[in-house]
C-alpha positions as CSV (number, residue, x, y, z in Angstrom):
1,M,-24.3,15.9,-35.9
2,P,-27.2,13.7,-34.6
3,D,-29.3,15.2,-31.9
4,Q,-29.0,13.9,-28.4
5,R,-31.9,11.5,-28.6
6,S,-30.8,9.9,-31.9
7,S,-27.3,9.6,-30.5
8,R,-28.6,7.8,-27.5
9,E,-30.6,5.5,-29.7
10,V,-27.6,4.8,-32.0
11,L,-25.4,4.0,-29.0
12,A,-28.0,1.8,-27.3
13,E,-28.5,-0.2,-30.5
14,W,-24.7,-0.5,-31.0
15,F,-24.2,-1.9,-27.5
16,R,-27.0,-4.4,-27.9
17,G,-25.2,-5.8,-30.9
18,H,-21.6,-5.6,-29.6
19,A,-21.6,-6.1,-25.8
20,A,-20.6,-9.7,-24.9
21,P,-22.4,-11.0,-21.8
22,L,-20.3,-12.4,-19.0
23,T,-21.6,-15.1,-16.7
24,T,-20.0,-14.5,-13.3
25,L,-17.5,-12.5,-11.2
26,D,-16.3,-15.6,-9.3
27,P,-12.6,-15.8,-10.1
28,H,-12.6,-19.6,-9.5
29,R,-15.3,-20.3,-12.1
30,P,-14.5,-21.2,-15.7
31,V,-13.3,-18.2,-17.9
32,D,-14.7,-19.4,-21.2
33,D,-17.1,-16.3,-21.3
34,L,-14.0,-14.1,-21.5
35,E,-13.0,-15.4,-24.9
36,P,-14.0,-12.2,-26.7
37,L,-11.1,-10.6,-24.8
38,R,-8.6,-12.6,-26.9
39,E,-9.3,-10.6,-30.1
40,I,-9.2,-7.3,-28.2
41,V,-5.8,-8.2,-26.6
42,G,-4.3,-9.5,-29.8
43,S,-0.5,-9.8,-29.6
44,A,-0.1,-6.8,-27.3
45,R,2.8,-7.2,-24.8
46,V,1.1,-5.0,-22.1
47,V,-2.6,-5.1,-21.4
48,A,-4.0,-2.8,-18.7
49,V,-7.1,-3.6,-16.7
50,G,-8.7,-0.7,-14.9
51,E,-11.2,0.2,-12.2
52,G,-13.6,3.2,-12.1
53,A,-13.1,3.6,-8.3
54,H,-10.8,2.2,-5.7
55,F,-11.9,-0.2,-2.9
56,V,-14.7,-1.9,-4.9
57,E,-15.1,-5.7,-4.4
58,E,-16.8,-6.3,-7.7
59,F,-13.9,-4.6,-9.6
60,T,-11.4,-6.7,-7.7
61,R,-13.1,-10.0,-8.6
62,A,-13.7,-9.0,-12.2
63,R,-10.0,-8.2,-12.6
64,Q,-9.0,-11.5,-11.0
65,R,-10.9,-13.3,-13.7
66,V,-9.3,-11.2,-16.4
67,V,-5.8,-11.8,-15.0
68,R,-6.5,-15.5,-14.8
69,F,-7.8,-15.6,-18.4
70,L,-4.8,-13.7,-19.7
71,A,-2.4,-16.0,-17.8
72,E,-4.1,-19.3,-18.7
73,R,-5.4,-18.6,-22.2
74,C,-3.0,-15.9,-23.6
75,G,0.4,-16.7,-22.0
76,F,0.8,-13.6,-19.9
77,T,3.6,-14.0,-17.4
78,V,3.8,-10.8,-15.3
79,L,1.2,-9.1,-13.1
80,A,2.2,-5.4,-12.7
81,L,0.2,-3.5,-10.1
82,E,-0.4,0.1,-8.9
83,F,1.9,-0.8,-6.0
84,G,5.3,0.4,-4.8
85,F,8.2,-0.6,-7.1
86,S,10.5,-1.2,-4.1
87,E,7.9,-2.9,-1.8
88,A,7.0,-5.5,-4.5
89,F,10.3,-7.4,-4.4
90,P,9.7,-9.2,-1.1
91,L,6.0,-9.5,-1.9
92,D,6.9,-11.3,-5.1
93,R,8.9,-13.9,-3.2
94,W,5.9,-14.6,-1.0
95,L,3.6,-14.9,-4.0
96,Q,6.0,-17.4,-5.5
97,G,5.6,-19.6,-2.4
98,E,8.2,-18.3,0.1
99,G,6.9,-18.4,3.7
100,D,3.5,-19.6,4.9
101,D,0.0,-18.7,3.6
102,A,-0.8,-16.6,6.6
103,G,2.3,-14.4,6.3
104,L,1.0,-11.6,4.0
105,A,0.6,-9.1,6.8
106,E,4.2,-9.6,7.9
107,V,5.6,-9.4,4.3
108,N,3.6,-6.2,3.5
109,P,1.1,-4.8,6.0
110,A,-0.1,-2.2,3.5
111,A,-1.3,-4.9,1.1
112,V,-3.7,-5.9,3.8
113,T,-4.9,-2.6,5.1
114,W,-5.4,-1.1,1.6
115,G,-7.6,-3.9,0.4
116,A,-5.1,-5.8,-1.8
117,G,-5.1,-8.8,0.5
118,D,-7.7,-10.9,-1.4
119,L,-5.9,-10.3,-4.7
120,M,-2.5,-11.3,-3.2
121,R,-3.9,-14.4,-1.5
122,W,-5.7,-15.4,-4.7
123,L,-2.4,-14.9,-6.7
124,R,-0.4,-17.0,-4.3
125,H,-2.9,-19.8,-4.7
126,H,-3.0,-19.3,-8.5
127,N,0.8,-19.5,-8.7
128,R,0.8,-22.8,-6.7
129,T,-2.0,-24.6,-8.5
130,S,-2.7,-23.3,-12.0
131,G,0.4,-24.2,-13.9
132,H,0.5,-20.6,-15.2
133,P,2.3,-18.7,-12.5
134,L,2.7,-14.9,-12.7
135,R,5.6,-12.9,-11.5
136,F,4.5,-9.9,-9.5
137,A,5.9,-6.4,-10.2
138,G,5.3,-3.1,-8.5
139,I,5.4,0.1,-10.7
140,D,4.5,2.9,-8.3
141,V,6.3,5.4,-6.0
142,P,6.6,4.1,-2.4
143,E,3.4,3.8,-0.3
144,A,1.4,5.8,-3.0
145,G,3.7,8.7,-2.4
146,G,3.3,8.6,1.4
147,Q,6.8,7.5,2.4
148,L,10.4,7.5,1.3
149,R,11.8,4.8,3.6
150,P,10.4,1.8,1.5
151,A,12.7,3.0,-1.3
152,L,15.6,4.5,0.7
153,D,16.1,1.9,3.4
154,P,17.0,-0.8,0.8
155,V,19.3,1.8,-1.0
156,A,21.0,2.4,2.4
157,G,21.8,-1.4,2.6
158,Y,23.1,-1.4,-0.9
159,L,25.3,1.6,-0.3
160,R,26.8,0.0,2.7
161,E,28.2,-2.6,0.4
162,V,29.2,-0.6,-2.6
163,D,29.7,3.1,-1.5
164,P,29.7,3.8,2.3
165,D,30.9,7.3,1.7
166,A,27.5,8.2,0.2
167,L,25.6,7.1,3.3
168,P,25.7,10.5,5.2
169,V,23.8,12.1,2.4
170,L,21.1,9.5,2.4
171,E,20.8,9.6,6.2
172,A,20.4,13.4,6.0
173,A,17.5,12.9,3.6
174,L,15.9,10.3,5.9
175,E,16.3,12.6,8.9
176,I,14.3,15.3,7.1
177,S,11.7,12.9,5.7
178,D,11.0,11.2,9.1
179,R,10.1,14.6,10.6
180,F,7.1,15.1,8.3
181,L,6.2,11.5,7.2
182,H,5.7,9.8,10.5
183,G,2.4,8.0,10.5
184,V,1.6,9.0,6.9
185,A,0.1,6.4,4.6
186,S,-0.3,8.2,1.2
187,G,0.8,11.2,-0.8
188,A,-2.6,12.9,-0.1
189,A,-1.6,13.1,3.6
190,A,2.1,13.8,3.0
191,A,1.6,16.9,0.9
192,P,0.2,19.2,3.6
193,R,2.8,18.1,6.0
194,Y,5.5,18.7,3.5
195,A,4.1,22.2,3.0
196,R,4.7,22.9,6.7
197,L,8.4,22.2,6.4
198,D,10.8,25.1,6.4
199,P,11.6,25.9,2.7
200,A,15.3,25.4,3.5
201,E,14.5,21.8,4.6
202,Q,12.4,21.2,1.5
203,D,15.4,22.3,-0.6
204,A,17.8,20.2,1.4
205,L,15.7,17.1,0.9
206,T,15.5,17.6,-2.8
207,A,19.2,18.4,-3.1
208,A,20.2,15.3,-1.1
209,L,18.1,12.9,-3.2
210,A,19.3,14.5,-6.5
211,R,23.0,14.2,-5.3
212,L,22.5,10.5,-4.5
213,L,20.9,9.7,-7.8
214,L,23.5,11.6,-9.8
215,R,26.3,10.0,-7.8
216,M,24.9,6.6,-8.6
217,R,24.7,7.3,-12.3
218,G,28.2,8.7,-12.5
219,A,29.7,5.8,-10.5
220,E,27.8,3.0,-12.2
221,P,30.8,1.1,-13.4
222,L,32.2,1.1,-9.9
223,Y,28.9,0.1,-8.3
224,V,28.4,-2.7,-10.9
225,A,31.9,-4.1,-10.3
226,R,31.2,-4.2,-6.5
227,G,27.5,-5.4,-6.5
228,G,26.5,-6.6,-10.0
229,Q,24.3,-5.1,-12.7
230,S,21.0,-6.2,-11.3
231,G,21.6,-4.8,-7.9
232,F,22.6,-1.5,-9.4
233,D,19.6,-1.3,-11.7
234,I,17.2,-1.9,-8.8
235,A,18.9,0.5,-6.5
236,R,18.9,3.2,-9.1
237,R,15.2,2.7,-9.8
238,R,14.5,3.0,-6.1
239,M,16.4,6.3,-6.0
240,E,14.4,7.5,-9.0
241,A,11.3,6.6,-7.0
242,A,12.4,8.8,-4.1
243,C,13.2,11.7,-6.4
244,H,9.8,11.4,-8.1
245,T,8.0,11.2,-4.8
246,D,9.8,14.3,-3.5
247,Y,8.5,16.2,-6.5
248,M,5.0,14.9,-5.9
249,Y,4.9,16.4,-2.4
250,Q,5.1,19.8,-3.9
251,A,2.8,19.0,-6.8
252,M,0.1,17.5,-4.6
253,N,0.3,20.4,-2.2
254,A,-0.1,22.8,-5.1
255,L,-3.1,20.9,-6.4
256,Q,-4.7,20.9,-2.9
257,S,-4.1,24.6,-2.6
258,G,-5.5,25.5,-6.0
259,R,-2.1,26.4,-7.5
260,S,-1.3,23.4,-9.7
261,S,0.7,23.8,-12.8
262,V,-0.2,22.2,-16.1
263,A,0.5,18.5,-16.1
264,D,2.3,18.8,-12.7
265,L,1.1,15.4,-11.5
266,S,2.5,13.6,-14.6
267,V,5.7,13.0,-12.6
268,R,4.1,10.0,-10.9
269,E,2.5,8.8,-14.1
270,I,5.8,8.8,-16.1
271,Y,7.5,6.9,-13.2
272,M,4.8,4.2,-13.4
273,A,5.0,4.0,-17.2
274,E,8.8,3.7,-17.1
275,S,8.5,1.1,-14.4
276,V,6.4,-1.1,-16.6
277,R,9.0,-0.8,-19.4
278,W,11.7,-1.5,-16.8
279,H,10.1,-4.7,-15.9
280,L,9.3,-5.6,-19.5
281,D,12.9,-5.0,-20.6
282,R,14.2,-7.4,-17.8
283,A,11.6,-10.1,-18.2
284,E,12.2,-13.4,-19.9
285,P,11.9,-13.5,-23.7
286,G,8.3,-13.5,-24.8
287,A,7.0,-12.0,-21.5
288,R,3.6,-10.3,-21.5
289,V,2.4,-8.0,-18.8
290,V,-1.1,-7.6,-17.4
291,L,-1.2,-4.2,-15.7
292,V,-3.7,-3.5,-13.0
293,A,-4.4,0.2,-12.1
294,H,-7.2,2.8,-11.9
295,N,-8.9,3.8,-15.1
296,A,-7.4,7.3,-14.7
297,H,-3.9,5.8,-14.9
298,I,-4.4,3.4,-17.8
299,Q,-6.2,5.5,-20.3
300,K,-4.3,6.2,-23.5
301,T,-5.3,9.9,-23.8
302,A,-5.4,12.8,-21.4
303,Q,-8.8,13.9,-20.1
304,E,-10.5,16.7,-21.8
305,P,-11.2,19.2,-18.9
306,D,-12.5,22.7,-19.1
307,G,-9.2,23.9,-17.5
308,P,-5.6,22.9,-17.7
309,V,-4.5,19.3,-17.9
310,I,-3.6,18.1,-14.5
311,A,-1.7,14.9,-15.5
312,L,-0.7,13.0,-18.6
313,P,-1.8,9.5,-17.6
314,M,0.6,6.5,-17.4
315,G,-1.4,5.0,-20.3
316,R,-0.7,8.0,-22.5
317,H,3.0,7.4,-21.9
318,L,2.8,3.7,-22.5
319,H,0.8,4.1,-25.7
320,R,3.6,6.5,-26.9
321,M,6.3,4.0,-25.9
322,L,4.6,0.8,-27.1
323,G,2.0,1.8,-29.7
324,E,-0.2,-1.2,-30.6
325,D,1.7,-3.3,-28.0
326,Y,-0.4,-1.5,-25.4
327,R,-4.1,-2.2,-24.8
328,A,-6.3,-0.6,-22.1
329,V,-9.5,-2.2,-20.7
330,A,-11.6,0.1,-18.5
331,V,-13.8,-1.3,-15.7
332,T,-17.0,0.6,-14.8
333,H,-20.4,0.1,-13.3
334,T,-24.1,1.1,-13.7
335,A,-25.0,1.3,-10.0
336,D,-26.4,4.5,-8.3
337,H,-23.7,4.8,-5.7
338,V,-19.9,4.2,-5.3
339,P,-17.3,4.4,-2.6
340,E,-15.6,7.8,-2.7
341,M,-12.5,9.2,-1.1
342,Y,-13.1,12.6,0.7
343,P,-10.1,14.7,1.6
344,D,-9.3,14.7,5.3
345,D,-5.7,15.6,6.3
346,S,-6.3,14.5,9.9
347,T,-6.1,10.8,8.8
348,A,-3.0,8.8,7.9
349,A,-4.4,8.2,4.4
350,G,-5.3,11.9,3.8
351,F,-8.9,11.0,3.1
352,T,-12.0,9.2,4.5
353,L,-14.0,6.6,2.6
354,A,-17.8,6.9,2.3
355,E,-20.6,6.1,-0.1
356,A,-21.5,8.7,-2.7
357,R,-24.9,8.7,-4.3
358,L,-24.8,9.2,-8.1
359,G,-27.3,10.8,-10.4
360,P,-28.5,9.1,-13.7
361,P,-25.6,8.4,-16.1
362,E,-25.0,11.2,-18.6
363,P,-25.9,10.8,-22.3
364,G,-22.8,10.0,-24.3
365,G,-21.4,8.0,-21.4
366,V,-20.6,4.3,-21.4
367,E,-22.9,3.7,-18.5
368,A,-25.9,5.5,-20.0
369,A,-25.5,3.6,-23.3
370,L,-25.5,0.2,-21.4
371,I,-28.6,1.1,-19.5
372,D,-30.4,2.4,-22.6
373,A,-29.5,-0.9,-24.3
374,G,-31.1,-2.9,-21.5
375,L,-27.7,-4.2,-20.3
376,G,-27.3,-2.3,-17.1
377,D,-28.3,-5.2,-14.9
378,G,-25.7,-7.7,-16.3
379,I,-22.0,-8.1,-16.6
380,T,-20.6,-7.2,-20.0
381,L,-17.4,-6.9,-22.0
382,T,-17.4,-4.5,-25.1
383,D,-14.8,-3.8,-27.7
384,L,-14.9,0.0,-28.1
385,R,-12.5,0.5,-31.0
386,R,-15.2,0.6,-33.6
387,S,-17.9,2.3,-31.6
388,P,-20.2,4.8,-33.4
389,R,-19.1,8.2,-34.6
390,D,-20.9,11.3,-35.9
391,A,-20.8,12.6,-39.4
392,Q,-17.5,14.4,-38.7
393,G,-15.9,11.3,-37.3
394,V,-16.1,12.3,-33.6
395,P,-16.9,9.4,-31.3
396,L,-20.4,9.5,-29.8
397,L,-19.0,7.9,-26.6
398,D,-17.3,10.8,-24.9
399,R,-17.5,10.2,-21.1
400,I,-17.2,7.5,-18.4
401,R,-17.6,7.5,-14.7
402,M,-14.5,8.2,-12.6
403,Q,-15.0,7.7,-8.9
404,S,-18.2,9.8,-8.2
405,S,-17.7,12.2,-11.1
406,V,-17.6,11.9,-14.8
407,Q,-14.5,11.9,-17.0
408,R,-14.8,13.7,-20.4
409,V,-12.7,11.9,-22.9
410,R,-13.1,10.4,-26.4
411,I,-13.7,6.9,-25.2
412,P,-12.5,4.7,-28.1
413,A,-9.2,6.7,-28.2
414,A,-8.7,6.3,-24.4
415,F,-9.8,2.6,-24.0
416,D,-9.9,-0.4,-26.3
417,A,-12.6,-2.1,-24.3
418,V,-14.8,-1.8,-21.2
419,L,-15.9,-4.4,-18.7
420,A,-19.1,-3.2,-16.8
421,V,-20.7,-4.6,-13.7
422,P,-24.2,-3.8,-12.4
423,S,-23.3,-3.3,-8.7
424,V,-20.6,-2.0,-6.4
425,T,-19.8,-3.0,-2.9
426,R,-17.3,-1.3,-0.7
427,D,-14.3,-3.6,0.1
428,R,-14.7,-4.2,3.8
429,S,-11.2,-5.4,4.2
430,V,-9.9,-1.8,3.8
431,R,-8.6,-0.5,7.1
432,F,-7.2,3.0,7.4
């Protein structure tokens, strides 16, 4: 195997010959420079575009350009986001032109406070003016696992029409959830509050949600006869979101307490993956989905930690479901700092956001190779699938930045390509 210095030289030389320079992050400028993405995407039905950290303005703008390119040049028709499955339906109507331009905060306050406002306003404008509109689809559990009502309130309305006898069970679940989820904005904050519930109440919540889901499944013909197939499919998926979220309360608390089981957090990941497939199965013929989520969610392989695997990523499940119909494009940076989320259960979000200083990128990492190649000050897009390997066939690229840490993973197996920017700026629209 080459020594560290020669490996760095090989990677630097390879990036100099394979990284395509991009001209801008302005989502309104021409997207001709993104043409190398066409070959990377190929005929895939789902293309995921990541981010190495949440709440970064440059990542948002880069992804807007990629979304625009995929819609205008490659025929993509659906934008799926790391956003609540249930909450996305009214937001999609606004994005298709319903209401007025200033109404985003009324349609979905969380989209504004969590920094998605610029993307949503851009997408509404794109849908109105580009000739290549995108339907919007949510894939995640409600409020990043912080609430149950965004999923259960619409189910309550549905049950009033098709099965009023089931309402007392749902109301019992809401009564328990309201006691510990009041004012909570994410799963990180919900988990410690869930842990303070009496175990009997935890069990009662889980039992009520499971009973409702099983009743819906068993009574499907009756429900469909009374409310139609589409209404049933959406209500069932919302109930599944609630059940997955309930599981995540215990899984997140175990992680925060140092008692996590192997792959315990995969419950959220499989829900997101199956939501992508749910939307794809119900889209128009020939539909193609651009999926926007964190690098940690879209990667096609699990991380390679020293200890147990915490989660099997959404991308791992999608790659298993779709094979070559799934592509993953990581987004990273070469700056010496990044916004980071620091746990703080006294806040509604369960964390505070502050700048983290970063050391020099590690050898073997995407960022170090770009800097060594003299490309660290530019914007680049690189196809990773044929990146260098050692004599045993092991990829020389084996890490990438993830928030303020480093993810150990065989890069060309995890990601098909990487888009890198030279700077990161905290999104000042985030308010929590």
